[in-house]
C-alpha positions as CSV (number, residue, x, y, z in Angstrom):
1,M,0.0,0.0,0.0
2,G,1.5,3.4,-1.1
3,I,1.6,6.6,0.9
4,S,-1.5,8.1,-0.8
5,E,-3.5,4.9,-0.2
6,R,-2.5,4.9,3.5
7,K,-3.5,8.5,3.9
8,E,-6.9,7.9,2.3
9,K,-7.4,4.9,4.5
10,Q,-6.6,6.9,7.6
11,K,-9.0,9.7,6.5
12,L,-11.8,7.1,6.1
13,E,-11.0,5.7,9.5
14,I,-11.1,9.1,11.2
15,R,-14.3,10.0,9.4
16,K,-15.9,6.7,10.6
17,A,-14.6,7.3,14.1
18,I,-16.3,10.7,14.2
19,L,-19.6,9.4,13.0
20,D,-19.5,6.4,15.4
21,A,-18.7,8.7,18.3
22,S,-21.4,11.2,17.3
23,M,-24.0,8.4,17.1
24,K,-23.1,7.2,20.6
25,L,-23.2,10.7,22.1
26,F,-26.4,11.8,20.3
27,V,-28.3,8.8,21.5
28,E,-26.9,8.7,25.1
29,Q,-26.9,12.5,25.8
30,G,-29.3,14.0,23.3
31,Y,-28.4,15.9,20.2
32,E,-28.8,19.3,22.0
33,N,-26.2,18.4,24.7
34,V,-23.5,17.2,22.3
35,S,-20.7,19.6,21.1
36,I,-18.0,19.1,18.6
37,R,-15.5,19.2,21.5
38,K,-17.3,16.3,23.2
39,I,-17.1,14.3,19.9
40,A,-13.4,15.2,19.6
41,D,-12.7,14.2,23.2
42,L,-14.3,10.8,22.7
43,I,-12.1,9.9,19.7
44,E,-9.1,11.6,21.3
45,Y,-8.6,14.2,18.5
46,S,-8.8,17.9,18.5
47,P,-12.0,19.8,17.6
48,T,-10.0,21.2,14.6
49,T,-9.7,17.6,13.3
50,V,-13.4,17.1,13.4
51,Y,-14.0,20.4,11.5
52,L,-11.7,19.2,8.8
53,Y,-14.3,16.5,8.0
54,F,-17.6,18.1,8.9
55,K,-18.8,21.7,8.9
56,D,-20.7,21.3,12.1
57,K,-22.7,18.8,14.1
58,N,-25.7,19.4,11.9
59,E,-23.8,18.0,9.0
60,I,-22.7,15.0,11.1
61,L,-26.3,14.4,11.9
62,F,-27.3,14.6,8.3
63,Q,-24.7,12.1,7.3
64,L,-25.8,9.7,10.0
65,H,-29.4,10.0,8.7
66,E,-28.2,9.2,5.2
67,I,-26.4,6.1,6.4
68,G,-29.5,5.1,8.4
69,F,-31.8,5.4,5.4
70,Q,-29.2,3.5,3.2
71,K,-29.3,0.7,5.7
72,M,-33.1,0.7,5.7
73,A,-33.1,0.6,1.9
74,E,-31.1,-2.6,2.1
75,Y,-33.9,-4.2,4.1
76,N,-36.4,-3.1,1.5
77,A,-34.4,-4.2,-1.5
78,E,-36.8,-7.0,-2.5
79,L,-40.0,-5.0,-1.8
80,W,-40.3,-3.6,-5.3
81,T,-40.5,-7.1,-6.9
82,I,-43.8,-7.7,-5.1
83,K,-46.6,-7.0,-7.6
84,N,-49.5,-7.1,-5.1
85,P,-49.4,-3.7,-3.3
86,L,-51.3,-5.1,-0.3
87,V,-48.7,-7.8,0.2
88,R,-46.0,-5.3,-0.4
89,L,-47.5,-3.0,2.2
90,H,-47.5,-5.8,4.8
91,K,-43.8,-6.6,4.0
92,M,-42.9,-3.0,4.2
93,G,-44.2,-3.0,7.8
94,E,-42.3,-6.2,8.6
95,F,-39.0,-4.9,7.1
96,Y,-39.5,-1.5,8.9
97,M,-39.9,-3.4,12.2
98,K,-36.9,-5.6,11.5
99,F,-34.7,-2.6,10.7
100,G,-35.7,-0.8,13.9
101,L,-35.2,-3.8,16.1
102,E,-31.8,-4.7,14.6
103,N,-30.6,-1.1,14.5
104,P,-32.0,0.6,17.6
105,A,-29.3,3.4,17.7
106,F,-30.0,4.4,14.1
107,Y,-33.8,4.1,14.7
108,D,-33.5,6.4,17.8
109,L,-31.6,9.0,15.8
110,M,-33.9,8.9,12.7
111,F,-37.3,8.6,14.3
112,I,-37.3,9.3,18.1
113,L,-34.8,12.1,19.1
114,N,-36.4,15.5,19.2
115,A,-33.8,17.7,17.6
116,P,-32.9,16.0,14.3
117,M,-35.7,17.4,12.0
118,E,-35.0,21.0,13.2
119,A,-31.2,20.5,12.7
120,L,-31.6,18.9,9.3
121,Q,-33.6,21.9,8.0
122,V,-30.6,24.2,8.6
123,V,-28.1,22.0,6.6
124,E,-27.2,24.0,3.5
125,K,-28.9,22.6,0.4
126,C,-30.4,19.8,2.4
127,E,-33.2,18.1,0.4
128,W,-33.2,15.0,2.6
129,K,-34.0,12.9,-0.4
130,S,-33.6,9.5,1.4
131,G,-36.3,10.3,4.0
132,D,-38.6,11.7,1.4
133,Q,-38.2,8.7,-0.9
134,A,-38.9,6.3,2.0
135,L,-42.2,8.1,2.8
136,G,-43.0,8.5,-0.9
137,K,-42.8,4.7,-1.4
138,L,-45.2,4.1,1.5
139,K,-47.7,6.6,0.0
140,E,-47.4,5.2,-3.5
141,T,-48.1,1.7,-2.2
142,I,-51.1,2.8,-0.2
143,Q,-52.4,4.7,-3.3
144,E,-52.0,1.6,-5.4
145,C,-53.9,-0.4,-2.9
146,M,-56.8,2.1,-3.1
147,D,-56.7,2.2,-6.9
148,K,-57.0,-1.6,-7.0
149,N,-59.8,-1.6,-4.4
150,L,-57.7,-3.6,-2.0
151,I,-58.3,-1.1,0.8
152,E,-61.0,1.4,1.4
153,K,-60.3,4.7,-0.4
154,G,-59.5,7.7,1.8
155,D,-56.9,10.4,2.4
156,V,-53.5,8.9,1.5
157,D,-51.6,11.2,3.8
158,G,-53.8,10.3,6.8
159,I,-53.7,6.6,6.1
160,S,-49.9,6.6,5.6
161,M,-49.6,8.4,8.9
162,A,-51.8,5.8,10.6
163,F,-49.8,2.9,9.2
164,W,-46.5,4.5,10.0
165,S,-47.6,5.3,13.5
166,L,-48.6,1.7,14.2
167,V,-45.3,0.2,13.2
168,H,-43.3,3.1,14.7
169,G,-45.2,2.7,18.0
170,M,-44.4,-1.0,18.2
171,V,-40.7,-0.5,17.4
172,S,-40.4,2.4,19.8
173,L,-41.9,0.4,22.6
174,A,-39.8,-2.7,21.8
175,I,-36.4,-0.9,21.8
176,R,-37.4,0.8,25.0
177,N,-38.2,-2.6,26.6
178,R,-41.8,-1.7,27.2
179,F,-43.3,-5.0,26.0
180,D,-41.7,-7.2,28.7
181,K,-45.0,-6.8,30.8
182,L,-47.0,-8.3,27.9
183,V,-44.8,-10.9,26.2
184,T,-41.5,-12.7,26.7
185,A,-38.5,-11.6,24.7
186,D,-38.7,-14.5,22.3
187,Q,-42.4,-13.8,21.6
188,M,-41.9,-10.1,21.0
189,V,-41.3,-10.2,17.2
190,P,-44.0,-12.8,16.5
191,T,-46.5,-10.8,18.5
192,M,-45.6,-7.6,16.7
193,T,-45.9,-9.3,13.4
194,K,-49.4,-10.6,14.4
195,G,-50.4,-7.1,15.3
196,L,-49.3,-5.9,11.8
197,T,-51.2,-8.8,10.2
198,W,-54.3,-7.9,12.2
199,L,-54.2,-4.3,10.8
200,M,-53.8,-5.6,7.3
201,N,-56.8,-7.9,7.7
202,V,-58.8,-4.9,9.0
203,V,-58.0,-2.7,6.0
204,D,-58.2,-5.4,3.4
205,T,-61.4,-5.0,1.4
206,S,-60.6,-7.5,-1.3
207,G,-61.7,-10.5,0.6
208,N,-58.2,-12.0,0.3
209,K,-56.9,-11.6,3.8
210,T,-53.1,-11.5,4.2
């Protein structure tokens, strides 16, 4: 490995260390309570080094969100081969729950912490395409279900919000260990999946229950 390759490798390692440290601090202490200095102290570098890689902590947050949505996209890779939109919607919920349960720190950062949405809005030229695309796919699938008379027609935004709220609520309670009073740990995922299936059966107007 030549000198330039080693330098590039070192840069990537430092960048990853900054992102990993930021994720840890954001989740443990809250976004508002984390400073660039705290991030630098955790990785044992100077704040100046952190600024060489990121403009500010808002940019760090944005990059972490992008990584999170990329990870989520990997879970959803096979979704778009499913022709039946109602089956696709059910699988979308399953994959969403799987992502959240297997990546609780990213889920916390993306969907639970208070500050991120406000912080992302001040990132220069931030279009937040990854988040918009994920929500857009949900709305498109629900609209397709309506067009094919698989679910009762209604307001797409409201129904999307209701669907998202259900799976989000289950994931949020699960990663906060709030289901232990209801089910054992080994029964948590099957029970959550049954809850999702129940919802799909309620909204299915085609007579073909999922």
